[in-house]
N, C-alpha and C positions, 0 to 999 in steps of 0.2 A: 504494500500500500504506500503510495506516495503521500507525503505531507505537504501542506501549503503554509507558507509564512510570508510576511511582508518584508520589504527591504529594511524597514525600521527594526523589525525583530532581529534580522541578521546583523544589522549594525550594532544593536545592543549586545549581542553575543560576542561579536568581534571586539567591541570596546572592553567587555569584561575580561576576555582573554588577554588583551594588551595590558590592561591595568594589573592583572595578576602575574604576568611574566616577570621573572623566569619560572614562577610556579605555575602549575596547572590550575585552571579555574573549573567550576562546575555549576550546573543549574538545571532547572526543569522548564519545560514548556507545556502550558496548559491550553486546552481548547476544546473544540467540539467537532466531531466527524472529520478528523485529520486536518482540520484548519486551526493553526496556532493562533491564540488570542492574547496570551500573556506570557512574558518571560519572568521566571522566578530565579533570581540569583541565590546561590547558596555559598556558604563559606567552605573552603577546602581544609579539613582538619586532618588530612593524611599525615602519617608519620614522616614520609618523604614526599612533600608536595611538588618537588622538582620533577618527579617521574610518575606520580599517581595521584588519584583524587579520592576523597571520601567526604561526601556532603555532611555538614553539621546536622545531627539528628533534629535539633530544635528548628533549624531552617527548613528541613524536609517536612516536618509536621506542620509548621506554619504555612508553607506553600500548599500542602494538601488541604488544609482547612480553608484557605482562600479559594482554591479551585472548587471545592464542594460548594462554598457559599455563592460562587459565581456560575454554578452549573457547568463547570469544566471538568475534563478528565485529563489524566496524564497522557500527552501526545508523544513527547520526546524528552530525552535527557541529553544535555550537552556538556562537553568538557574540552579542554585544549591540550594540544601537544605543542608546547612553545617552540621546540627546535625542529619540528617535522615540516618539510615542504609539502609532502603528499601524505596527509595523515591517514592511518588505518588503525583499527583496534589492536592493542597490544594483547599479549597472553593474559595479563592481569585484567584488562578491560573485559575480555571474554569470560574469565573466571568469575568476575564480580558483576556480570550482567544479570541482575536480579529481576528485571522487568522485561521479559521476552516480547510482550505486546508493544513495548515502546520502541520508537526509532531512536537511534543514538547518533547525534551530530558531533563531529570532532573538528575543531578549528586548528589548522596548522599555521604556525607563524614563522616557519623556517625560511620563507622566501620574501621578496620585496612586498608582495601582496598576500594577504591571508588567504588560505584555501579552506573551504568548509565542505566536508563530505558527510553523507548520511549512510547509515548502516542498519541492518537487522543483525542482532547478535543473539546467539543461542548457545548455551554452554555445550550442548551435545553436538551441534552441527557447525559451530564456529561462527563466522560472520560472512555477510555478503553486502556489497555496496548497493545502494538503492538511490533513486532520484528523489529530489525534492523540488518544489515549484515555488517561485517567488511571485506573489500576487499583489495587486494594489488594493 
């Protein structure tokens, strides 16, 4: 399933990645029927935030409460790979992909221009790249 988001959503995610660098950033995207409506930043509390992410539990709970209040569901999870030019899920990303129904967006900041790629991740089957659509 392809997800749809606005350029503003993408800009917010890239800004979060740039502000967090050299550490990885992370966050959630809430919406309805594959259409992203809201970006929810979360703090990265990973032991080694240079190479992995772990969203702060209180941030996750707060985002999920807001999603419910706004009639949204979890559409996607995003994080960054600050040194990757062509980002793809790491073995850790696959192992920790607890939401198989969600799309995973990864922002690579390793080139002059950020590159954002979307994936389906499943612990048993690994990952595959999928498309996303930018809508106005």
